[in-house]
N, C-alpha and C positions, 0 to 999 in steps of 0.2 A: 124618193129621189128629190133632192133639193132643186128648187127653181130659182134661177138667177134673173134679176131685173133686166140685166143687159141682154140676156138671151131672149126673154119675153119681148122686149122692144124690137130686137132684130127680126124675130120670127112673125110677130103679129101686129106691130104698130105701122099704120098707114099702108097696109098691103090689102089689095082687093083682087078678086078672082072674077073673070068673065063668066057669065052664066051660060054662054053658048059654047065657047071653045075651051074653057077652063084654063086660060093663060093667066099668069100673075102679073099684077101691075102695082108698083109702089108709087103712091101719090097722096097728097093731103086729102083728108076726107071732106073738107069743105068744097073742094073742086068737084068731087064726085057728087055731092048733094046738089050742087048748082047745075050739074049736067054738062060740065065743060070737058070731061075726060071720056075718051073713047078707047076701045080695045085696039091694040096695035095690029092684031091679026085679022079680026073680022069687022072692025069699025062699029061694034055694038056698044051701046051705052048702058046695057044691063050688067051692072057690076054688083058684087056682094063682098062682104068682109070675109077674110079667111077664117076658117073654123078652128078652134082649139080642140085638141084631142084629149 
């Protein structure tokens, strides 16, 4: 199955997942590295990138 660059960007670019409540957040990665972004649900700063299958 062919992969499109537009679909890759939409599904994986600047998307992070909370390690505690598993909610998704779309934000620039430089803000996550600086610790400025918190989860909307649980206010945790433990975020990871979304995994490609």
